[in-house]
GUDO-986354 format. One record per residue (C-alpha): residue number from 1; residue in three letters; x, y, z. Coordinates in Angstrom, 3 decimals, padded with zeros to 6 digits, always signed. Each point is the difference from the previous one (the first is absolute). Example, Ala and Ser with C-alpha at 12.3 -4.5 7.8 and 13.67 -1.06 7.14 Angstrom:
<rs>
+-----+------+----------+----------+----------+
: pos : code :       xx :       yy :       zz :
+-----+------+----------+----------+----------+
:   1 :  ALA : +012.300 : -004.500 : +007.800 :
:   2 :  SER : +001.370 : +003.440 : -000.660 :
+-----+------+----------+----------+----------+
</rs>
This chain:
<rs>
+-----+------+----------+----------+----------+
: pos : code :       xx :       yy :       zz :
+-----+------+----------+----------+----------+
:   1 :  UNK : -018.968 : -004.057 : +016.167 :
:   2 :  UNK : -000.792 : +002.056 : +003.193 :
:   3 :  UNK : -003.505 : -001.623 : -000.026 :
:   4 :  UNK : +001.538 : -003.369 : +000.731 :
:   5 :  UNK : +002.410 : +001.084 : +002.824 :
:   6 :  UNK : -002.016 : -001.904 : +002.362 :
:   7 :  UNK : -003.168 : -001.746 : -001.174 :
:   8 :  UNK : -001.751 : -001.750 : +002.721 :
:   9 :  UNK : -002.371 : -002.086 : -002.201 :
:  10 :  UNK : -000.009 : -000.949 : -003.621 :
:  11 :  UNK : -003.505 : -001.124 : -000.692 :
:  12 :  UNK : -000.536 : +000.560 : -003.705 :
:  13 :  UNK : +000.037 : -003.316 : -001.881 :
:  14 :  UNK : +000.791 : +000.886 : -003.507 :
:  15 :  UNK : -001.007 : -002.467 : -002.896 :
:  16 :  UNK : +002.744 : -001.195 : -001.939 :
:  17 :  UNK : +000.860 : +001.521 : -003.290 :
:  18 :  UNK : -001.764 : -001.208 : -003.229 :
:  19 :  UNK : +001.223 : -003.543 : -000.678 :
:  20 :  UNK : +001.596 : -000.752 : +003.232 :
:  21 :  UNK : -002.727 : -002.493 : +001.273 :
:  22 :  UNK : +000.504 : -002.074 : -003.248 :
:  23 :  UNK : +003.686 : -000.477 : +000.816 :
:  24 :  UNK : +000.807 : -003.718 : +000.424 :
:  25 :  UNK : +002.645 : +000.823 : +002.313 :
:  26 :  UNK : -002.209 : +001.355 : +002.712 :
:  27 :  UNK : -001.680 : -002.369 : +002.455 :
:  28 :  UNK : -002.263 : +000.581 : +003.020 :
:  29 :  UNK : +002.334 : +000.005 : +003.081 :
:  30 :  UNK : -002.695 : +000.208 : +002.430 :
:  31 :  UNK : -003.065 : -002.015 : -000.986 :
:  32 :  UNK : -002.945 : -000.761 : +002.007 :
:  33 :  UNK : +000.861 : -003.655 : +000.028 :
:  34 :  UNK : +003.613 : +000.827 : +001.464 :
:  35 :  UNK : -000.946 : +002.391 : +002.546 :
:  36 :  UNK : -002.351 : -001.142 : +002.849 :
:  37 :  UNK : -002.733 : +002.362 : +001.250 :
:  38 :  UNK : +001.671 : +000.975 : +003.049 :
:  39 :  UNK : +002.453 : +002.328 : -001.809 :
:  40 :  UNK : -001.480 : +003.594 : -000.185 :
:  41 :  UNK : -001.282 : +001.605 : -003.028 :
:  42 :  UNK : +003.174 : +002.244 : -000.049 :
:  43 :  UNK : +003.441 : -001.104 : +000.628 :
:  44 :  UNK : +002.057 : +002.946 : +001.273 :
:  45 :  UNK : +003.527 : +000.230 : -001.277 :
:  46 :  UNK : +002.464 : +002.860 : +000.883 :
:  47 :  UNK : +002.219 : +001.553 : -002.477 :
:  48 :  UNK : +003.075 : +002.134 : +001.221 :
:  49 :  UNK : +001.754 : +002.105 : -002.649 :
:  50 :  UNK : +001.879 : +003.504 : +000.041 :
:  51 :  UNK : -002.149 : +002.620 : -001.576 :
:  52 :  UNK : +002.104 : +002.757 : +001.586 :
:  53 :  UNK : +003.726 : +000.425 : +001.430 :
:  54 :  UNK : +003.344 : -000.888 : -001.432 :
:  55 :  UNK : -001.006 : -003.171 : -001.899 :
:  56 :  UNK : -002.317 : +001.843 : -002.455 :
:  57 :  UNK : +000.695 : +002.907 : -002.467 :
:  58 :  UNK : -003.344 : +001.687 : +000.858 :
:  59 :  UNK : -003.640 : -000.539 : +000.207 :
:  60 :  UNK : -000.107 : -001.553 : -003.642 :
:  61 :  UNK : +003.044 : -002.255 : +000.374 :
:  62 :  UNK : -000.350 : -002.379 : -002.931 :
:  63 :  UNK : +001.569 : -002.906 : +001.711 :
:  64 :  UNK : -002.131 : +000.058 : +003.029 :
:  65 :  UNK : -003.246 : +000.604 : -002.152 :
:  66 :  UNK : +001.017 : -003.081 : -002.136 :
:  67 :  UNK : +000.623 : -002.061 : +003.195 :
:  68 :  UNK : -003.393 : +000.947 : +001.474 :
:  69 :  UNK : -001.757 : -000.710 : -003.394 :
:  70 :  UNK : +001.525 : -003.571 : +000.132 :
:  71 :  UNK : -001.805 : -000.503 : +003.316 :
:  72 :  UNK : -003.402 : +001.500 : -001.295 :
:  73 :  UNK : +000.022 : -001.903 : -003.045 :
:  74 :  UNK : +000.347 : -003.262 : +001.630 :
:  75 :  UNK : -002.525 : +000.750 : +002.570 :
:  76 :  UNK : -002.550 : +001.102 : -002.906 :
:  77 :  UNK : +000.749 : -003.117 : -002.117 :
:  78 :  UNK : -000.610 : -002.272 : +003.084 :
:  79 :  UNK : -003.114 : +001.764 : +001.142 :
:  80 :  UNK : -001.325 : +000.120 : -003.568 :
:  81 :  UNK : +000.128 : -003.901 : -000.220 :
:  82 :  UNK : -002.189 : -000.425 : +003.062 :
:  83 :  UNK : -003.712 : -000.332 : -000.527 :
:  84 :  UNK : -000.476 : +000.461 : +003.801 :
:  85 :  UNK : +002.078 : +001.139 : +002.934 :
:  86 :  UNK : +002.524 : -000.208 : +001.526 :
:  87 :  UNK : +001.648 : +002.991 : -001.718 :
:  88 :  UNK : +003.594 : +001.438 : +000.697 :
:  89 :  UNK : +000.119 : +003.603 : +001.392 :
:  90 :  UNK : +003.178 : +001.942 : +000.541 :
:  91 :  UNK : +000.849 : +002.414 : +002.643 :
:  92 :  UNK : +002.832 : +002.026 : -001.101 :
:  93 :  UNK : +002.563 : +001.956 : +002.252 :
:  94 :  UNK : +002.655 : +002.369 : -000.814 :
:  95 :  UNK : +003.160 : -001.069 : +001.729 :
:  96 :  UNK : +001.513 : +003.526 : -000.720 :
:  97 :  UNK : +003.363 : -001.742 : -001.105 :
:  98 :  UNK : +001.112 : -000.417 : +003.680 :
:  99 :  UNK : +000.316 : -003.022 : +002.377 :
: 100 :  UNK : -002.181 : +002.025 : +002.507 :
: 101 :  UNK : -002.584 : +000.298 : -002.687 :
: 102 :  UNK : +000.200 : -003.773 : -000.950 :
: 103 :  UNK : -000.544 : -000.987 : +003.629 :
: 104 :  UNK : -002.792 : +002.413 : +000.632 :
: 105 :  UNK : -001.764 : -001.457 : -003.204 :
: 106 :  UNK : +000.493 : -003.522 : +001.182 :
: 107 :  UNK : -001.333 : +000.661 : +003.479 :
: 108 :  UNK : -003.066 : +001.847 : -001.364 :
: 109 :  UNK : -000.829 : -002.703 : -002.408 :
: 110 :  UNK : +000.428 : -002.841 : +002.468 :
: 111 :  UNK : -001.544 : +001.496 : +003.034 :
: 112 :  UNK : -002.553 : +002.386 : -001.334 :
: 113 :  UNK : -001.001 : -001.421 : -003.483 :
: 114 :  UNK : +000.439 : -003.489 : +000.919 :
: 115 :  UNK : +001.240 : -000.957 : -003.486 :
: 116 :  UNK : +000.523 : -003.470 : -000.986 :
: 117 :  UNK : +003.508 : +000.544 : -001.505 :
: 118 :  UNK : +002.363 : +002.865 : -000.875 :
: 119 :  UNK : +001.639 : +000.497 : -003.343 :
: 120 :  UNK : +003.158 : +002.408 : +000.218 :
: 121 :  UNK : +001.768 : +002.191 : +000.775 :
: 122 :  UNK : +002.177 : +000.493 : -003.058 :
: 123 :  UNK : +003.430 : +000.267 : +001.460 :
: 124 :  UNK : +002.407 : -002.426 : +001.658 :
: 125 :  UNK : +000.762 : +002.639 : +002.618 :
: 126 :  UNK : -003.487 : +000.337 : +001.046 :
: 127 :  UNK : -000.683 : -003.865 : -000.300 :
: 128 :  UNK : +002.779 : -000.751 : +002.315 :
: 129 :  UNK : -001.860 : +001.913 : +002.739 :
: 130 :  UNK : -003.679 : -000.731 : -000.806 :
: 131 :  UNK : +000.243 : -003.723 : -000.622 :
: 132 :  UNK : +000.837 : -000.645 : +003.763 :
: 133 :  UNK : -003.427 : +001.974 : +000.749 :
: 134 :  UNK : -001.980 : -002.545 : -002.370 :
: 135 :  UNK : +001.889 : -002.864 : +001.672 :
: 136 :  UNK : -000.762 : +001.235 : +003.571 :
: 137 :  UNK : -003.715 : +000.269 : -000.847 :
: 138 :  UNK : -000.036 : -003.286 : -001.950 :
: 139 :  UNK : -001.170 : +001.727 : -003.071 :
: 140 :  UNK : +001.006 : -000.854 : -003.587 :
: 141 :  UNK : +001.962 : +002.591 : -001.824 :
: 142 :  UNK : +001.369 : -000.066 : -003.453 :
: 143 :  UNK : +002.741 : +002.225 : -001.263 :
: 144 :  UNK : -000.514 : +000.313 : -003.685 :
: 145 :  UNK : +003.127 : +001.850 : -001.012 :
: 146 :  UNK : +002.649 : -000.270 : +002.981 :
: 147 :  UNK : +003.025 : -001.678 : -001.042 :
: 148 :  UNK : +002.596 : +000.207 : +002.804 :
: 149 :  UNK : +001.482 : -003.365 : +001.102 :
: 150 :  UNK : -001.524 : -001.824 : +002.980 :
: 151 :  UNK : -003.306 : +001.948 : +000.528 :
: 152 :  UNK : -002.261 : -002.859 : -000.427 :
: 153 :  UNK : +001.703 : -001.921 : +002.577 :
: 154 :  UNK : -001.191 : +002.619 : +002.576 :
: 155 :  UNK : -002.945 : -002.349 : +000.768 :
: 156 :  UNK : -002.669 : -002.473 : -001.357 :
: 157 :  UNK : -002.671 : +002.283 : -000.829 :
: 158 :  UNK : +002.053 : +002.262 : -002.413 :
: 159 :  UNK : +000.638 : -000.725 : -003.719 :
: 160 :  UNK : +001.516 : +001.641 : -003.005 :
: 161 :  UNK : -000.676 : +000.119 : -003.671 :
: 162 :  UNK : +002.884 : +001.878 : -001.554 :
: 163 :  UNK : +003.333 : -001.885 : -000.675 :
: 164 :  UNK : +002.449 : +000.542 : +003.022 :
: 165 :  UNK : +003.335 : +001.169 : -000.758 :
: 166 :  UNK : +001.624 : -003.141 : +001.389 :
: 167 :  UNK : -001.897 : -001.910 : -002.757 :
: 168 :  UNK : +000.689 : +002.302 : -002.986 :
: 169 :  UNK : +003.268 : +001.754 : +000.655 :
: 170 :  UNK : +002.521 : -003.189 : +000.033 :
: 171 :  UNK : -001.630 : -001.513 : -002.918 :
: 172 :  UNK : -000.119 : +003.515 : -001.872 :
: 173 :  UNK : +003.664 : +000.549 : +000.745 :
: 174 :  UNK : +001.093 : -003.321 : -001.037 :
: 175 :  UNK : -001.908 : +000.177 : -003.385 :
: 176 :  UNK : +001.015 : +003.563 : -000.926 :
: 177 :  UNK : +003.607 : -000.649 : +000.814 :
: 178 :  UNK : -000.189 : -003.133 : -002.208 :
: 179 :  UNK : -001.274 : +002.178 : -002.810 :
: 180 :  UNK : +001.879 : +003.419 : +000.516 :
: 181 :  UNK : +003.245 : -001.441 : +001.477 :
: 182 :  UNK : +000.423 : +003.202 : +002.334 :
: 183 :  UNK : +002.934 : -000.196 : +002.223 :
: 184 :  UNK : +000.137 : +003.350 : +001.779 :
: 185 :  UNK : -003.210 : +001.724 : +001.287 :
: 186 :  UNK : -001.179 : +002.723 : +002.183 :
: 187 :  UNK : -003.164 : +000.112 : +002.299 :
: 188 :  UNK : -002.284 : +002.864 : +001.001 :
: 189 :  UNK : -002.431 : -000.711 : +003.031 :
: 190 :  UNK : -002.537 : +002.116 : +001.951 :
: 191 :  UNK : +001.411 : -000.684 : +003.444 :
: 192 :  UNK : -003.237 : +001.039 : +001.905 :
: 193 :  UNK : -002.464 : -002.473 : -001.578 :
: 194 :  UNK : -000.333 : -003.490 : +001.214 :
: 195 :  UNK : -000.659 : -001.542 : -003.664 :
: 196 :  UNK : +002.914 : +001.930 : -001.571 :
: 197 :  UNK : +002.470 : -001.134 : +002.787 :
: 198 :  UNK : -001.155 : -003.536 : -000.301 :
: 199 :  UNK : +000.265 : -000.055 : -003.806 :
: 200 :  UNK : +003.559 : +001.516 : +000.162 :
: 201 :  UNK : +001.207 : -002.659 : +002.587 :
: 202 :  UNK : -001.212 : -002.741 : -002.501 :
: 203 :  UNK : +001.627 : +001.776 : -002.925 :
: 204 :  UNK : +003.336 : +000.106 : +002.064 :
: 205 :  UNK : -000.249 : -003.868 : +001.015 :
: 206 :  UNK : -001.053 : -000.894 : -003.522 :
: 207 :  UNK : +002.855 : +001.946 : -001.714 :
: 208 :  UNK : +002.542 : -001.285 : +002.429 :
: 209 :  UNK : -000.974 : -003.650 : -000.530 :
: 210 :  UNK : +000.755 : +000.378 : -003.722 :
: 211 :  UNK : +003.180 : +001.726 : +000.426 :
: 212 :  UNK : -001.164 : +003.520 : -001.289 :
: 213 :  UNK : +001.946 : +003.091 : +001.558 :
: 214 :  UNK : -002.266 : +002.753 : +001.485 :
: 215 :  UNK : +002.004 : +003.196 : -000.556 :
: 216 :  UNK : -002.068 : +002.177 : +002.373 :
: 217 :  UNK : -003.404 : +000.068 : +001.644 :
: 218 :  UNK : -001.493 : +003.405 : +000.013 :
: 219 :  UNK : -002.888 : +000.891 : +002.403 :
: 220 :  UNK : -002.732 : +002.454 : +000.050 :
: 221 :  UNK : -003.322 : +000.639 : +001.765 :
: 222 :  UNK : -003.590 : -000.773 : -001.332 :
: 223 :  UNK : -001.390 : +002.864 : -001.991 :
: 224 :  UNK : +003.424 : +001.684 : -000.094 :
: 225 :  UNK : -000.800 : +001.297 : -003.501 :
: 226 :  UNK : +003.550 : +000.879 : -000.972 :
: 227 :  UNK : +002.376 : -003.032 : -000.479 :
: 228 :  UNK : +002.509 : +001.782 : -002.133 :
: 229 :  UNK : +002.722 : -000.027 : +002.489 :
: 230 :  UNK : -000.103 : -003.802 : +000.715 :
: 231 :  UNK : -000.314 : -000.677 : -003.878 :
: 232 :  UNK : +002.863 : +002.089 : -000.925 :
: 233 :  UNK : +002.227 : -001.906 : +002.303 :
: 234 :  UNK : -001.362 : -003.113 : -001.510 :
: 235 :  UNK : +000.628 : +001.232 : -003.423 :
: 236 :  UNK : +003.678 : +000.763 : +000.859 :
: 237 :  UNK : +000.511 : -003.650 : +000.816 :
: 238 :  UNK : -001.185 : -001.119 : -003.479 :
: 239 :  UNK : -001.789 : -002.965 : +001.288 :
: 240 :  UNK : -001.531 : -002.864 : -002.405 :
: 241 :  UNK : -003.371 : +000.418 : +001.598 :
: 242 :  UNK : -001.866 : +001.806 : +002.959 :
: 243 :  UNK : -002.229 : -001.803 : +002.419 :
: 244 :  UNK : -002.723 : +002.293 : +001.498 :
: 245 :  UNK : -001.951 : -000.771 : +003.076 :
: 246 :  UNK : -002.695 : +002.739 : +000.397 :
: 247 :  UNK : -003.683 : +000.507 : +000.219 :
: 248 :  UNK : -001.713 : +000.095 : -003.396 :
: 249 :  UNK : -000.932 : +003.805 : +000.525 :
: 250 :  UNK : +003.645 : +000.903 : +000.157 :
: 251 :  UNK : +001.027 : -002.112 : -003.068 :
: 252 :  UNK : -000.946 : +002.409 : -002.784 :
: 253 :  UNK : +002.294 : +002.687 : +001.440 :
: 254 :  UNK : +002.779 : -002.288 : +000.343 :
: 255 :  UNK : -000.332 : -001.205 : -003.522 :
: 256 :  UNK : -000.453 : +003.454 : -001.479 :
: 257 :  UNK : +003.042 : +001.478 : +002.008 :
: 258 :  UNK : +002.387 : -002.974 : -000.857 :
: 259 :  UNK : -000.625 : +000.868 : -003.722 :
: 260 :  UNK : +000.288 : +003.641 : +000.487 :
: 261 :  UNK : +003.332 : -000.154 : +001.339 :
: 262 :  UNK : +001.314 : -002.320 : -002.776 :
: 263 :  UNK : -000.452 : -003.564 : +001.301 :
: 264 :  UNK : -000.994 : -001.650 : -003.272 :
: 265 :  UNK : -002.422 : -002.839 : -000.645 :
: 266 :  UNK : +002.890 : -002.412 : -000.596 :
: 267 :  UNK : +000.373 : +000.073 : +003.749 :
: 268 :  UNK : -003.233 : -001.636 : +001.066 :
: 269 :  UNK : -001.945 : +001.066 : +002.957 :
: 270 :  UNK : -001.114 : -003.096 : +001.980 :
: 271 :  UNK : -002.879 : +000.511 : +002.413 :
: 272 :  UNK : -002.625 : -002.472 : +001.348 :
: 273 :  UNK : -003.880 : +000.222 : -000.082 :
: 274 :  UNK : -000.370 : +002.959 : -002.537 :
: 275 :  UNK : -003.286 : +000.833 : -001.638 :
: 276 :  UNK : -000.847 : +001.550 : -003.172 :
: 277 :  UNK : -001.013 : +003.083 : +001.863 :
: 278 :  UNK : +003.662 : +000.757 : +000.776 :
: 279 :  UNK : +001.138 : -000.903 : -003.347 :
: 280 :  UNK : -002.684 : +002.445 : -001.598 :
: 281 :  UNK : +001.117 : +002.764 : +002.432 :
: 282 :  UNK : +003.585 : -000.386 : -000.730 :
: 283 :  UNK : -000.485 : -000.067 : -003.828 :
: 284 :  UNK : +003.065 : -000.486 : -002.136 :
: 285 :  UNK : +002.258 : -000.109 : +003.276 :
: 286 :  UNK : -001.655 : -003.345 : +000.680 :
: 287 :  UNK : +001.513 : -001.704 : -003.104 :
: 288 :  UNK : +002.020 : -003.133 : +000.740 :
: 289 :  UNK : -001.238 : -000.343 : +003.754 :
: 290 :  UNK : -000.380 : -003.363 : +001.145 :
: 291 :  UNK : -002.303 : -001.209 : +002.842 :
: 292 :  UNK : -000.818 : -003.288 : +001.792 :
: 293 :  UNK : -003.645 : +000.073 : +000.683 :
: 294 :  UNK : -003.126 : -001.959 : +000.538 :
: 295 :  UNK : -002.369 : +000.911 : -002.913 :
: 296 :  UNK : +000.002 : +001.190 : -003.678 :
: 297 :  UNK : -002.707 : +001.598 : -002.014 :
: 298 :  UNK : +000.969 : -002.140 : -002.814 :
: 299 :  UNK : -000.107 : -003.351 : +001.768 :
: 300 :  UNK : -001.891 : -002.732 : -001.930 :
: 301 :  UNK : -002.075 : -001.059 : +002.771 :
: 302 :  UNK : -003.786 : -000.288 : -000.658 :
: 303 :  UNK : -001.063 : +001.724 : +003.147 :
: 304 :  UNK : +002.524 : +002.848 : -000.451 :
: 305 :  UNK : -001.046 : +000.594 : -003.591 :
: 306 :  UNK : -003.587 : +000.432 : +001.191 :
: 307 :  UNK : +001.140 : +002.094 : +002.919 :
: 308 :  UNK : +001.952 : +002.263 : -002.128 :
: 309 :  UNK : -002.942 : +000.421 : -002.548 :
: 310 :  UNK : -002.541 : +000.674 : +002.655 :
: 311 :  UNK : +002.064 : +002.429 : +002.058 :
: 312 :  UNK : +000.768 : +002.071 : -003.103 :
: 313 :  UNK : -003.800 : +000.074 : -000.831 :
: 314 :  UNK : -001.153 : +000.767 : +003.564 :
: 315 :  UNK : +002.659 : +002.761 : +000.937 :
: 316 :  UNK : +001.195 : +001.100 : -003.585 :
: 317 :  UNK : +003.762 : -000.326 : +001.274 :
: 318 :  UNK : +002.461 : -002.975 : +000.012 :
: 319 :  UNK : +000.300 : -002.097 : +003.087 :
: 320 :  UNK : +003.539 : -000.343 : +001.642 :
: 321 :  UNK : +001.651 : -002.444 : +002.289 :
: 322 :  UNK : -001.960 : +001.359 : +003.173 :
: 323 :  UNK : -003.327 : -000.228 : -001.792 :
: 324 :  UNK : +000.712 : -003.631 : -000.519 :
: 325 :  UNK : +001.241 : -000.649 : +003.501 :
: 326 :  UNK : -003.100 : +001.656 : +001.352 :
: 327 :  UNK : -002.365 : -001.745 : -002.326 :
: 328 :  UNK : +001.675 : -003.446 : +000.909 :
: 329 :  UNK : -000.156 : +000.637 : +003.681 :
: 330 :  UNK : -003.808 : +000.453 : -000.154 :
: 331 :  UNK : -000.385 : -003.126 : -001.868 :
: 332 :  UNK : +002.238 : -001.916 : +002.389 :
: 333 :  UNK : -001.956 : +001.103 : +003.033 :
: 334 :  UNK : -003.430 : -000.753 : -001.630 :
: 335 :  UNK : +001.274 : -003.412 : -001.023 :
: 336 :  UNK : +001.210 : -000.707 : +003.609 :
: 337 :  UNK : -003.412 : +001.142 : +001.475 :
: 338 :  UNK : -001.755 : -002.354 : -002.498 :
: 339 :  UNK : +002.162 : -002.763 : +000.924 :
: 340 :  UNK : -000.259 : +000.604 : +003.656 :
: 341 :  UNK : -003.867 : +000.271 : -000.157 :
: 342 :  UNK : +000.486 : +002.628 : +002.800 :
: 343 :  UNK : +001.026 : +003.405 : +000.840 :
: 344 :  UNK : +001.817 : -001.270 : +003.187 :
: 345 :  UNK : +003.722 : +001.169 : -000.103 :
: 346 :  UNK : +001.335 : -003.194 : +000.894 :
: 347 :  UNK : -001.990 : -001.740 : -002.990 :
: 348 :  UNK : +001.050 : +002.604 : -002.450 :
: 349 :  UNK : +003.745 : -000.228 : +001.164 :
: 350 :  UNK : +000.002 : -003.703 : -000.393 :
: 351 :  UNK : -001.821 : +000.189 : -003.487 :
: 352 :  UNK : +002.700 : +002.637 : -001.195 :
: 353 :  UNK : +002.732 : -002.058 : +001.313 :
: 354 :  UNK : -001.376 : -003.069 : -002.012 :
: 355 :  UNK : -000.188 : +002.030 : -003.196 :
: 356 :  UNK : +001.649 : -001.962 : -002.718 :
: 357 :  UNK : +000.099 : +000.500 : -003.873 :
: 358 :  UNK : -002.648 : +002.614 : +000.041 :
: 359 :  UNK : -000.566 : +001.526 : -003.400 :
: 360 :  UNK : +000.944 : +003.642 : +000.145 :
: 361 :  UNK : +001.046 : +002.958 : -002.215 :
: 362 :  UNK : +003.549 : -000.623 : +001.391 :
: 363 :  UNK : -000.230 : -003.667 : -001.102 :
: 364 :  UNK : -000.621 : -003.090 : +002.197 :
: 365 :  UNK : +000.253 : +001.235 : +003.692 :
: 366 :  UNK : +000.915 : -001.915 : +003.236 :
: 367 :  UNK : +001.153 : +001.030 : +003.261 :
: 368 :  UNK : +003.079 : -001.345 : +001.654 :
: 369 :  UNK : +000.424 : -001.122 : +003.675 :
: 370 :  UNK : +000.316 : +003.765 : +001.261 :
: 371 :  UNK : -002.631 : +001.510 : -002.074 :
: 372 :  UNK : +002.250 : +001.412 : -002.881 :
: 373 :  UNK : -001.138 : -000.535 : -003.640 :
: 374 :  UNK : +001.023 : -002.771 : -002.360 :
: 375 :  UNK : -000.189 : +000.729 : -003.683 :
: 376 :  UNK : +002.332 : +000.732 : -002.871 :
: 377 :  UNK : +001.906 : +003.277 : +000.091 :
: 378 :  UNK : +000.396 : +002.045 : -003.017 :
: 379 :  UNK : +003.091 : +001.926 : -001.422 :
: 380 :  UNK : -000.640 : +003.060 : -002.277 :
: 381 :  UNK : +002.118 : +002.611 : -001.756 :
: 382 :  UNK : -001.251 : +003.390 : -001.412 :
: 383 :  UNK : +000.219 : +000.215 : -003.596 :
: 384 :  UNK : -001.464 : +002.831 : -002.179 :
: 385 :  UNK : -001.690 : +001.204 : +003.071 :
: 386 :  UNK : -001.843 : -003.252 : +000.829 :
: 387 :  UNK : +000.713 : -003.114 : +002.095 :
: 388 :  UNK : +001.032 : -003.053 : -001.837 :
: 389 :  UNK : +001.048 : -003.345 : +001.350 :
: 390 :  UNK : +003.839 : +000.001 : +000.523 :
: 391 :  UNK : +001.748 : -002.654 : -001.884 :
+-----+------+----------+----------+----------+
</rs>
C-alpha cells in the first residue's frame, strides 16, 4: 500500500459493481434539486488515516485497507447516483501514526487544499490534538472511529461516528455481569494511548459500581508485542474475567499469548470495539472473547445487508467495523451538505448537529448535543471463529 502513503487527489470515479444501482436502499444524496448551482462541481473532502507508522502492520495492513475502502465505496455510490455535478472528491493524507503527522495533514488540507470537511484521523490520541485545529479554523471534522470519552465536546465543528466508551462500557459491563456473574476480575491496559486509558477508566468505574473486585491492573505500551509477563501475573490471580483496553492491532497478540500461557476460554477476555480482522488474526485464541461495539456484519438492517453484499462484490473481502464507520461517515457528511444546501462550514455544522434518525448501516443514527452518536450499541461473542450476538 506504499502507493497510497500520500495521495494528493483521488479523481477516478468508479462505476458501482453490477446490480448496485438497482438497490432500493441507495438514494441520491446530492441531487440537482437539492444543491444550488453555486456549489462547485467537485466537493473536496479530506481523509486522514495512518498508512505508515506504529498504527499499521505494514504497507498492506488489512484493517487500514478496509477502512479506506469504506470511504471509497460510499464516495463511489454517491457519485454514481448523480446525473450531473457536484461530485465528491477525496484528498487522502497519511498521518504516519503520529500526532505531528495528523496536525500536518489537517493544516495542509485546511490551508492548502481548502477542503470542505475532514474525515479522520483514526485514533483518539491523534483526534484529541487534531480536533482543536478544525475548531480553531471553523472547519467540520468527523472522527469515524475514535472512541475515547469527551472528544466531541472539544468544539461545535467536530463530530464522531463510533460509539464512545462512556456509552458502551457501563452498559456492557452491566449486561455481561448479569449473565456471567463474575466477581473477581483483572484488567490490562495500554497506558500510552488515549483511547485505551479512557476505556480502562470506564471499566474501573463500571466494575466498582456493581461491586466487582479488580484484583490487578496490568499496564503495557502500545505495540509492545509481548504481553506474557502481564498475562502470567493475571493468570496467577485466577480471575473470573479479563478486561482489556488496547488498540485493535494489539489485540491478536494479547488473545494468542493469553491462551498460550494457559488462560482458558472459560475465563473470557472482554474488550471493546473489536473487529472481525482481529478475530481472524487471533484464530482459535479469540474463542469466547466478548466485545461491546458499534456494528455487526450480521445485523438485520436493510442498508447493512446491501452494504455487506456490495463491499464483498467490489473488494472481494469482508467489511469490518472500520469499513462500516468510514462508509457511514461519508453518508452523514453528504446528507448534511444536501440538507444545508451549502458547503459553508457553519451550514454543514448546523445540518450535522440536526441529524436525527438518519438511516445508516449502523441503524437509525442521530447526533447528541455534543456531537457524539446516538444509535443502538451491540454486544458480540466469538464462537467457532465468528462473531455472534451475545445473549
